[in-house]
C-alpha positions, 0 to 999 in steps of 0.5 A: 080927386073929387071922386076920391073925396066922395069915396073917402067921405062915404067910407067914413060915414059907413064906418061911423054908422057901422060903429054906432050900430055895433055900440047900439047892438051891444047895449041892447044885448047887455040890456037883454042879458040884465033883464034875463038875470033879473027875471031869474033872480026874482023868480027864484027868490019869489017862492022862498019869500012867499013861504017866508021859511027862515032856512030858505030865506037865509039860503037865498040871502047867500045867493043874493050876496054872490049875485050882488058881487057878480052883477052889482048893476042888475041888483041895483036896478032890481032894488031901485025898481022894487024899492026894497032890499034884494032879494028879501024885503025887510018886512018879510024877514021881520015876519019870518023872525017872529014866526021862527020864534013862535015856532020855537016857543011852541016846540019848547012847550010841546017838548017839555009836556012830552017828556013830563008825560014820558017821565010820569009813565016811566015812573009809574011803570017803575013804581008798579014793578018796584024798581023806582030805587033800583040801579036799573030804575035810576038808569032808565030815568037817566036815559030818558033825561039824557034823551030830553036834554040831547033833543033840546040841545039839537033844536036849540042850536038850530034855533039860535043859528037861524035866529042869529042869521035872521037878526043879521039880515035885519041889521043889514049885515047881508050886503 
């Protein structure tokens, strides 16, 4: 009977140790998996963040939403270790927004100057040919004005869309 108790006791100890080792191994694997996820998420976002290209930042934010939903513990760990919002710190978004606005204003000035010059050249050409007040002259000026309006409209839509996305990121609507 004493031998049976010892065998049962030894079996119990082996079972407890085996269970503890399994739990420990799972915990280690989970930790390794989380660290690998952190590395992938941080490495991928780093290039976009370094360039502060507004379109890339918005694309990464969409990826971050998915990562946040799928791996909330990993994202929380990244944010707690880094002290910043994942994947894009607020300062980077502010700088990208300022850059985006400055680029828009520069484009707008260039666009206006380009079309003033093109209009002036066309009007001089029409004046020289004596076609300023002809239907063909009016049509050519209208085509140029329409081109100016269409190109402005396309660029303005993009400016508003990206600007709105960056503003939403700043407001914290990305989480």
